[in-house]
N, C-alpha and C positions, 0 to 999 in steps of 0.2 A: 502494501501498499504506499504510494504516494507523501510524504513530509508536506502537508498544508499548514499557510499559519493561519488565525485567526480570520485575519480579515480577509484570506481567502475564499473561509470555510463560510466564512456570513454571505460572499459573495455568491460561492456557491448554490449552499441551501437558495438564495433565489433564483440562482439559473437553474435550479432541478423542478422549481416553484414555477416558472414559463415566463417570468416575468422580463422585462426590456432591457435596458443597458440603464437606457435614460429613467426611470422608473428607479434602475437599481438605485442611481447615483442620487436619485432625489433621496430615496429610503436612508441611505448612509452616509447621506450630506458632504456628498463626496465630487470629485469634476468623471464628466461620463467618460474622457476618456484615460483614468485612472481605472474604473470600472473595466474597460475596453483591454488595459494590462493585464488586473487580476485572472481577465477570463484567457488572455494570449497566455501569459503563463501558466492555470489549469489545463488548457489545450496539452500543454508542452509535459507536464506533469504527471499527468491520466493518458496520456498517450492520444492523442482521439486529435478528430479533423471539424469537429462539430459539437454548437452546444447538447445536440441528442446523446451523441457521443458519452457526452463531456454529465447529462444525465445516469444514464444506462451504467456507468462509471461507480458512479456514488453511490444508486441504490443499490449497487454488489457489492460496494466498501458497508454499508450499511446491514446489507445480510449478512455480511463475515462479521462485525461490530457485534451482531447481536447471535451468532452460532454459538459466540464463545458464554454464553448465557449455559451454555451448558455444565460447565465446569457448575458453576451455582447448584445446576439442579445434582450433579452427582456429591458436592458435599451436603448435600439433605439429607441424600440417600441414608447417607451413617447417621442421620441426628432422627430417623422415622424408623415405626414398629415395622414387622415382618410383612403386614400386608399394603405396609407403603413398599414396601422394598419391590414386593410380587408387580405394585401398580405399574412402579417406576420400568420394572426387566423387561413389561409388554411393552411400553411406550418407547422407549432404547430403542427393543428389538423389531419395529411397527419403521423406525428407522433406518435399519439397515437394509430393507429389503432395496427392489432393484425400481419400486414405482417411488415418484416425487413425496415425500412428505414432510409433515412440518408439527411442531408443537407448540401450539399458541395458547395465551391469556384470557380472561375473558375480556377484555379488552382490542382481542387478536393481533398483541404483541409478540412477535415472535422469537421464541425462547429457542428454539430447537429447529434447524431445518439439514437435513444429509443436504447429499450432492446432488442427487440427482434432483430435486428440486430448487436447488440452484442455478440448477444448466436451462432448467425447462422456463423457472418462470420470475427466475430474475427480473428481467427485461419487459417483461410479459405487462399489455392490460387487458383489460378484460368485455368481455360485452359477452350476454347472457343469452338465452336460446331463445325469446323475440329480437334479437337486435340490437337491443339498449344497448349504449353505453354507458357500462358504469362505471362509476369512482375509480382513482389510481391506487386507492389506498385496499386493494387485494376484494374488493366483497366477499368472493367469497368465500375468505380466511373468516370474514367478521359473523358472516350468516353461520356457519360450522360451526364458531367458536359459540357464537348465541347457542346453539343447536337447534335452528331452525333456517332451512328445515336441515337435516339429518345427513342427507343425501343430494349435491346441487349437479346440474348440468353446464357448463357456460362454454361456448367457442372464444379461445385464445386470440385477440387480434392485433395483436404484433409481438415481433421477439421472435426466437428463432425457432419457435415451433408455430406461427400465422397460420391462421386458420384453421385447425385443430381440435376437436372437439375435446373435453376433460370432464370427469367426474370427482367429485368432490365429497370422500365422507367424511363426515366426521364421530368421534366416540368421543365420547366426554372421560376423562380418568380424574377419580377422586384422590385426590395424596392426604398424607395426615396433616391432622390441623385444618380440615377441614376446606385446605387449598384445593381445589380445580383446574384442569387445564387440560384442553383439546387436543388428538393428536387429530390431523386433518393426513388422509391418503387420498393422491389421485392418480388417477390413472386415465388414459388414452379410452375414447368409446367412439360410438358412430355419432355424425349430425342426426338433426331431425327427420326424419321420411316428407320428399316433398309432399 
């Protein structure tokens, strides 16, 4: 991961949110040329050629950072009783398979993601069966994390597997202390019949 300054991190967050250079300059109270210079340095550091590539790289970096939460899950496992250890084993085993899988909390924050999930979904925007464009916040994860519905079908609108249909199946796992997480497993599926 490239090292970036706090100012570059702030500019990067505005770029990822889709703001124009002028809007970024006004928000940060700096000149538009300074914004352009920061963005140029970010292009070099992330080895990308455009703003879209920069946004994808930043999202991938964020998923990597969140995957470090796996260490925290392991630490908690030592403190929990036997039934929680069985639940943890089930949770981790689901992430070892070849299907993309992720562990999310109630707010749909990614706690743990296997490499297959990162490859397929890191750069993807989602589209549901009706063709409606869903927000960038990975709405299938939000719905699955809330347990509604336990099964969801959607079409990838972008990313390396653009146009493919997927089924997200969420399963709630209750940990010791009453904390619950959702294990969401994704499987490629056929699209709706015409």
